[in-house]
C-alpha positions as CSV (number, residue, x, y, z in Angstrom):
1,M,36.6,-21.3,-16.2
2,S,38.0,-22.4,-19.6
3,V,41.0,-20.4,-20.6
4,S,42.7,-19.7,-23.9
5,N,46.3,-20.3,-25.0
6,E,48.4,-17.4,-23.8
7,N,49.9,-17.0,-27.3
8,Q,46.6,-17.1,-29.1
9,S,45.3,-13.7,-30.2
10,L,41.6,-13.2,-29.7
11,K,39.1,-10.8,-31.2
12,Q,37.0,-9.5,-28.2
13,L,33.8,-7.5,-28.1
14,I,33.4,-5.8,-24.7
15,V,30.0,-4.5,-23.8
16,L,29.9,-2.0,-20.8
17,G,27.0,-0.7,-18.9
18,N,26.7,1.9,-16.1
19,G,27.8,-0.7,-13.5
20,F,31.3,-0.1,-14.9
21,D,31.3,3.6,-14.0
22,L,29.6,2.8,-10.6
23,A,32.3,0.3,-9.8
24,C,34.9,3.0,-10.5
25,G,33.3,5.3,-8.0
26,L,31.3,7.6,-10.3
27,K,27.9,8.7,-9.1
28,S,26.3,8.3,-12.6
29,T,22.9,6.8,-12.0
30,Y,19.7,8.7,-12.9
31,S,18.8,8.8,-9.2
32,D,22.2,10.4,-8.4
33,F,21.4,13.0,-11.1
34,F,18.0,13.8,-9.7
35,D,19.2,13.9,-6.2
36,Y,21.7,16.5,-7.4
37,I,19.0,18.5,-9.3
38,Y,16.4,18.5,-6.6
39,G,19.1,19.2,-4.0
40,Q,19.7,22.6,-5.6
41,Q,17.6,25.4,-4.2
42,M,15.8,25.6,-7.5
43,V,15.9,24.0,-10.9
44,N,17.2,26.6,-13.4
45,N,14.6,28.8,-14.9
46,T,14.4,27.0,-18.3
47,N,13.2,23.9,-16.4
48,S,10.7,25.5,-14.1
49,N,7.7,24.0,-16.0
50,N,9.4,21.0,-17.5
51,F,7.0,18.1,-17.6
52,W,9.7,15.5,-17.0
53,Y,11.2,17.2,-14.0
54,K,7.7,17.5,-12.4
55,I,7.0,13.8,-13.0
56,F,10.3,12.6,-11.5
57,Q,9.9,15.0,-8.5
58,N,6.4,13.6,-7.9
59,Y,7.6,10.0,-8.1
60,K,10.6,10.7,-5.9
61,E,8.4,12.2,-3.2
62,D,5.9,9.3,-3.4
63,T,8.8,6.8,-3.4
64,I,7.5,5.0,-6.5
65,E,9.6,1.9,-7.4
66,N,12.2,2.6,-10.1
67,W,11.1,6.3,-10.0
68,A,14.3,7.5,-11.5
69,D,14.4,5.2,-14.5
70,I,14.2,7.8,-17.2
71,E,13.7,5.5,-20.2
72,E,11.0,3.5,-18.5
73,Q,9.2,6.6,-17.5
74,I,9.3,8.0,-21.1
75,L,7.5,4.8,-22.1
76,V,5.0,5.0,-19.2
77,Q,4.1,8.6,-19.8
78,L,3.7,8.3,-23.5
79,K,1.4,5.3,-23.0
80,N,-0.6,7.2,-20.4
81,I,-1.0,10.1,-22.8
82,E,-2.2,7.8,-25.6
83,Y,-4.8,6.3,-23.3
84,L,-5.9,9.7,-22.0
85,Y,-6.6,11.0,-25.5
86,K,-8.2,7.7,-26.7
87,E,-10.6,7.6,-23.8
88,G,-11.5,11.3,-23.8
89,F,-9.7,12.3,-20.6
90,L,-7.8,14.7,-22.8
91,K,-9.8,16.4,-25.6
92,S,-7.8,18.2,-28.3
93,E,-8.6,21.8,-29.1
94,D,-10.8,22.2,-26.1
95,W,-10.1,24.6,-23.2
96,I,-8.6,22.9,-20.1
97,G,-11.5,24.2,-17.9
98,N,-14.0,22.3,-20.2
99,Q,-12.1,19.0,-19.9
100,I,-14.2,16.3,-18.2
101,G,-13.8,16.4,-14.4
102,Y,-11.0,19.0,-14.8
103,N,-10.5,19.6,-11.0
104,F,-12.0,16.3,-9.8
105,P,-10.2,13.8,-7.7
106,K,-9.6,10.4,-9.3
107,E,-12.6,8.6,-7.9
108,S,-15.0,11.5,-8.9
109,L,-13.5,11.6,-12.4
110,E,-14.1,7.9,-12.9
111,N,-17.7,8.2,-11.7
112,K,-18.4,11.2,-14.0
113,S,-16.7,9.6,-17.0
114,G,-17.9,6.1,-16.4
115,K,-14.4,4.9,-17.4
116,S,-11.4,3.7,-15.3
117,I,-8.2,5.6,-14.9
118,S,-5.1,4.4,-13.1
119,Q,-3.3,6.6,-10.5
120,S,-0.4,6.8,-12.9
121,Q,-2.6,8.0,-15.8
122,F,-4.4,10.4,-13.4
123,N,-1.0,11.9,-12.4
124,T,0.0,12.3,-16.0
125,R,-3.2,14.2,-16.8
126,V,-2.6,16.6,-13.9
127,H,1.0,17.3,-15.1
128,V,-0.2,17.8,-18.7
129,F,-2.7,20.4,-17.4
130,N,0.0,22.1,-15.5
131,L,2.3,22.1,-18.5
132,L,-0.4,23.7,-20.7
133,N,-1.0,26.4,-18.1
134,N,-4.7,26.8,-18.3
135,N,-4.8,27.0,-22.1
136,Y,-6.4,24.8,-24.8
137,V,-5.5,21.2,-25.0
138,C,-3.3,20.6,-28.0
139,S,-3.3,17.5,-30.2
140,E,-1.5,14.4,-29.0
141,L,1.1,14.9,-31.7
142,K,1.8,18.5,-30.7
143,L,2.0,17.5,-27.0
144,Q,4.6,14.8,-28.0
145,K,6.7,17.4,-29.8
146,T,6.6,19.6,-26.7
147,L,7.7,16.7,-24.5
148,K,10.5,15.9,-26.9
149,K,11.8,19.4,-26.6
150,Q,11.7,19.2,-22.8
151,L,13.4,15.8,-22.9
152,L,16.3,17.5,-24.8
153,I,16.7,19.9,-21.8
154,L,16.8,16.9,-19.5
155,E,19.5,15.3,-21.6
156,D,21.6,18.4,-21.7
157,D,21.3,18.8,-17.9
158,F,22.4,15.2,-17.4
159,R,25.4,15.9,-19.7
160,K,26.4,18.9,-17.6
161,Y,26.0,16.9,-14.4
162,L,28.3,14.1,-15.7
163,L,30.8,16.7,-16.8
164,S,30.8,18.2,-13.4
165,I,31.8,14.9,-11.8
166,T,34.3,13.7,-14.4
167,K,36.2,16.8,-15.3
168,N,40.0,16.9,-14.6
169,N,40.3,18.2,-11.1
170,A,43.8,17.7,-9.9
171,D,43.2,19.4,-6.6
172,D,40.9,16.9,-5.0
173,G,41.9,14.0,-7.2
174,I,38.3,13.0,-8.1
175,Y,39.0,12.8,-11.8
176,Y,42.3,10.9,-11.3
177,K,40.8,8.3,-9.0
178,Y,38.1,7.6,-11.6
179,Y,40.7,7.6,-14.4
180,M,42.8,5.0,-12.5
181,K,40.0,2.7,-11.5
182,S,38.5,2.9,-15.0
183,K,41.8,1.9,-16.7
184,V,42.5,-0.9,-14.2
185,L,39.0,-2.4,-14.4
186,N,39.1,-2.2,-18.2
187,K,42.4,-4.0,-18.4
188,Y,41.2,-6.7,-16.1
189,I,38.2,-7.3,-18.3
190,Q,40.4,-7.4,-21.4
191,L,42.9,-9.9,-19.7
192,C,40.4,-12.3,-18.3
193,N,41.1,-14.9,-21.0
194,S,44.7,-15.5,-19.9
195,S,45.5,-18.3,-17.6
196,E,46.5,-15.8,-14.9
197,S,43.2,-13.9,-15.1
198,H,42.0,-15.1,-11.8
199,N,45.4,-15.7,-10.2
200,S,46.4,-13.5,-7.3
201,D,49.4,-12.6,-9.3
202,L,47.4,-10.6,-11.9
203,V,45.2,-9.1,-9.3
204,S,48.2,-8.1,-7.3
205,K,50.0,-6.6,-10.3
206,L,47.0,-4.5,-11.3
207,E,46.4,-3.5,-7.7
208,D,50.0,-2.3,-7.5
209,T,49.4,0.3,-10.2
210,T,47.0,2.1,-7.9
211,L,50.0,2.9,-5.7
212,Y,50.6,5.8,-8.1
213,N,47.6,7.5,-6.6
214,Q,48.6,11.1,-7.2
215,Y,48.0,13.0,-10.4
216,S,51.7,13.9,-10.6
217,L,52.4,10.1,-11.0
218,V,50.0,9.6,-13.9
219,N,52.7,8.9,-16.4
220,K,54.2,6.2,-14.2
221,F,50.8,4.7,-13.7
222,D,50.1,4.5,-17.4
223,E,53.5,3.1,-18.1
224,T,53.2,0.3,-15.5
225,L,49.7,-0.6,-16.6
226,S,50.7,-0.7,-20.2
227,K,53.6,-3.0,-19.4
228,I,51.4,-5.5,-17.5
229,Y,49.0,-5.6,-20.4
230,K,51.6,-6.1,-23.1
231,E,53.2,-8.9,-21.2
232,K,50.0,-10.9,-21.2
233,N,47.9,-9.9,-24.2
234,S,47.9,-9.2,-27.9
235,D,44.1,-9.4,-28.4
236,E,42.1,-7.1,-30.6
237,N,39.5,-5.3,-28.5
238,L,36.3,-3.6,-29.6
239,V,34.2,-1.8,-27.0
240,L,30.5,-1.1,-27.2
241,T,29.5,1.0,-24.3
242,F,26.1,2.1,-23.1
243,N,27.8,4.8,-21.0
244,Y,28.5,8.4,-22.0
245,T,32.0,8.4,-20.5
246,K,35.3,7.9,-22.2
247,V,36.9,4.5,-22.6
248,W,40.7,4.8,-22.5
249,D,43.4,2.9,-24.4
250,V,41.0,1.2,-26.9
251,E,41.0,2.4,-30.5
252,K,37.7,0.9,-31.6
253,V,35.0,2.2,-29.2
254,R,31.4,3.1,-29.8
255,N,29.3,5.0,-27.3
256,I,25.9,3.8,-28.4
257,H,23.9,6.6,-26.9
258,G,26.4,9.4,-27.4
259,D,29.3,10.6,-25.4
260,L,30.4,13.5,-23.2
261,D,33.3,14.5,-25.5
262,N,30.9,15.3,-28.3
263,G,28.1,16.5,-26.1
264,N,25.4,14.4,-27.9
265,I,24.0,12.1,-25.2
266,L,20.5,10.8,-25.6
267,F,17.6,9.0,-23.9
268,G,15.1,6.8,-25.6
269,I,13.0,3.7,-25.7
270,D,13.8,0.3,-27.3
271,Y,12.2,0.3,-30.8
272,D,10.6,-3.1,-30.4
273,K,9.0,-2.0,-27.1
274,L,7.5,1.0,-28.8
275,N,5.9,-1.2,-31.5
276,K,4.5,-3.6,-28.9
277,N,2.9,-0.9,-26.7
278,F,1.4,1.6,-29.0
279,K,-1.3,1.7,-31.7
280,K,0.7,4.4,-33.5
281,A,4.3,4.3,-32.1
282,P,5.9,7.7,-31.4
283,I,9.1,6.6,-33.0
284,E,10.8,10.0,-32.4
285,F,11.3,8.7,-28.8
286,S,13.0,5.4,-29.9
287,K,16.7,4.9,-29.3
288,S,17.2,3.9,-32.9
289,Y,15.5,7.1,-34.2
290,R,17.5,9.3,-31.7
291,V,20.8,7.7,-32.8
292,L,20.1,8.5,-36.5
293,E,18.7,11.9,-35.5
294,N,22.0,12.8,-33.7
295,G,24.2,11.3,-36.3
296,L,25.7,8.7,-34.0
297,T,26.1,6.0,-36.7
298,S,29.6,4.7,-37.2
299,T,31.7,2.2,-39.0
300,F,32.0,0.0,-35.9
301,D,31.7,-3.5,-37.2
302,I,30.4,-6.5,-35.1
303,S,31.6,-9.3,-37.3
304,S,31.0,-13.1,-37.2
305,D,34.7,-13.7,-36.4
306,I,34.5,-12.4,-32.8
307,D,35.9,-15.0,-30.4
308,V,34.6,-13.7,-27.1
309,I,31.8,-11.3,-26.0
310,K,32.4,-9.9,-22.6
311,I,29.5,-8.1,-20.8
312,Y,30.0,-6.1,-17.6
313,G,28.1,-3.5,-15.6
314,H,24.8,-4.0,-17.5
315,G,21.5,-4.6,-15.8
316,L,20.4,-6.8,-18.8
317,G,17.0,-5.1,-18.8
318,K,14.4,-5.6,-21.5
319,A,14.9,-2.0,-22.7
320,D,18.2,-3.1,-24.4
321,Y,17.2,-6.6,-25.5
322,S,17.2,-5.5,-29.2
323,Y,20.9,-4.5,-29.0
324,Y,21.8,-8.0,-27.7
325,Q,19.7,-9.7,-30.3
326,S,21.7,-7.8,-33.0
327,I,25.0,-8.7,-31.4
328,F,24.1,-12.4,-31.0
329,D,22.8,-12.5,-34.6
330,S,26.0,-11.0,-35.9
331,V,28.1,-13.8,-34.5
332,D,25.5,-16.5,-35.2
333,L,25.5,-17.5,-31.6
334,Y,23.7,-20.8,-32.0
335,H,25.9,-22.2,-34.8
336,G,29.1,-20.3,-34.2
337,K,31.9,-20.7,-31.7
338,T,31.8,-17.3,-29.9
339,K,31.9,-17.5,-26.1
340,V,29.8,-15.1,-24.0
341,M,31.2,-14.1,-20.7
342,F,29.1,-12.2,-18.2
343,F,30.8,-10.4,-15.3
344,W,29.3,-9.1,-12.1
345,S,30.7,-7.4,-8.9
346,D,29.7,-7.0,-5.3
347,Y,28.6,-3.6,-4.2
348,K,27.3,-1.9,-1.0
349,G,23.6,-1.8,-0.2
350,R,22.7,-5.4,-1.1
351,E,23.7,-8.8,0.0
352,K,26.3,-10.4,-2.3
353,E,24.3,-13.6,-2.6
354,Q,21.2,-11.7,-3.8
355,I,23.3,-9.7,-6.3
356,H,24.6,-12.9,-7.8
357,K,21.2,-14.6,-7.8
358,D,19.6,-11.7,-9.6
359,F,22.4,-11.5,-12.1
360,V,22.2,-15.2,-13.0
361,K,18.4,-14.7,-13.4
362,G,19.0,-11.7,-15.7
363,V,21.5,-13.7,-17.8
364,T,19.1,-16.6,-18.1
365,N,16.2,-14.4,-19.1
366,L,18.3,-12.6,-21.7
367,I,19.4,-15.9,-23.4
368,E,16.0,-17.5,-23.2
369,E,14.3,-14.3,-24.6
370,Y,16.9,-14.3,-27.5
371,G,16.0,-18.0,-28.1
372,T,12.3,-17.0,-28.8
373,T,13.4,-15.0,-31.8
374,F,14.6,-18.1,-33.7
375,S,12.6,-19.4,-36.6
376,N,13.7,-22.9,-35.5
377,K,11.8,-23.1,-32.2
378,D,13.7,-26.2,-31.1
379,H,17.0,-24.4,-31.4
380,G,15.6,-21.5,-29.5
381,R,14.5,-23.7,-26.6
382,N,17.8,-25.5,-26.3
383,L,20.1,-22.5,-26.9
384,F,20.9,-22.0,-23.2
385,T,21.7,-25.7,-22.7
386,K,23.8,-25.8,-25.9
387,L,26.0,-22.9,-24.7
388,L,26.6,-24.4,-21.3
389,L,27.5,-27.8,-22.8
390,E,29.9,-26.2,-25.2
391,N,31.4,-24.1,-22.4
392,R,30.5,-21.0,-24.3
393,L,28.6,-19.3,-21.5
394,T,30.2,-18.3,-18.2
395,I,29.3,-16.0,-15.3
396,E,32.3,-14.7,-13.4
397,E,32.8,-12.3,-10.5
398,I,35.2,-9.4,-10.8
399,P,36.9,-8.8,-7.4
400,V,36.7,-5.0,-7.6
401,N,37.5,-4.5,-4.0
402,E,40.8,-6.3,-4.5
403,L,41.7,-4.4,-7.7
404,F,41.6,-1.0,-6.0
């Protein structure tokens, strides 16, 4: 890996995804959340007829692939509803009992209507009927408003769940363990430009800080970690995080989708994805709309003078491509000198080789997809090669198990 001069101060943009919190031992996935919710004896009364909870419970029981992907399911369900209204499987202002094939199984419904309906669309229809509770079918717009209100309940429940696993609990040390791991991992990512970044010396020094593994030693831990960092780095760090959790020791931080401290977390769909999938896009469900709606705009500036972009813990899924496009545009990735460093880590449940292979594929897809947005198609096609030749694109493993 190319390294910088130890004395050179860099401007770094660090992009964090949920893999960061997972690496620090936090059970923060959507599936963790739903396992907790459905593990209770009952979902609280306000959610007893919540469309989203019913959908995810149904998918969980049927072991549907990616069943717990909230943002993907928002898109799927809204697309299904658009189709159901368009093809007459849901008729506005008509009593549910009069709806075509109201109680029919899927095959009989298709025979009666003469139109096809997927299993997913059929399931959505059933849950809409249950939501409306034997009343009249409302308009598609009114149904969307109801689903938006119920999505807000889901968001708030997720906020409460995250608070319950991140709150300061000195008795069992859960919070402190997360606090320590988060700080150590964050410092490692910040320091990875120095010539010692992959030396055993740096790993050993960071690992030594976790010896202060009792909450009573928190001041000693912070002091030791700060000393290591100041010895090796004077960089300016900006952090853009897709997580809702706190990032410590960095002044310029933006939680894109809200944060626990302010209680304003949100779910949504990529704006471009909405425009591509709907005749009339329900923009109220887009991430961009929700950010504005919740007042999450900030003065956080992604300027063209950023030297390094570091990405860790992100699945690099298509849902967030528009964010990366904006970041890469801001630094003029093709013509500029900005380096992009992608980091990955080994974790339990999958073979390390497969994790690495899938991550490399994700990076490749992201860069190639970004290239398709160029007006100069030749530049778009050779972007990946150009970055490699100029040593401005690297993929590195973070040895999490050695750090703590």
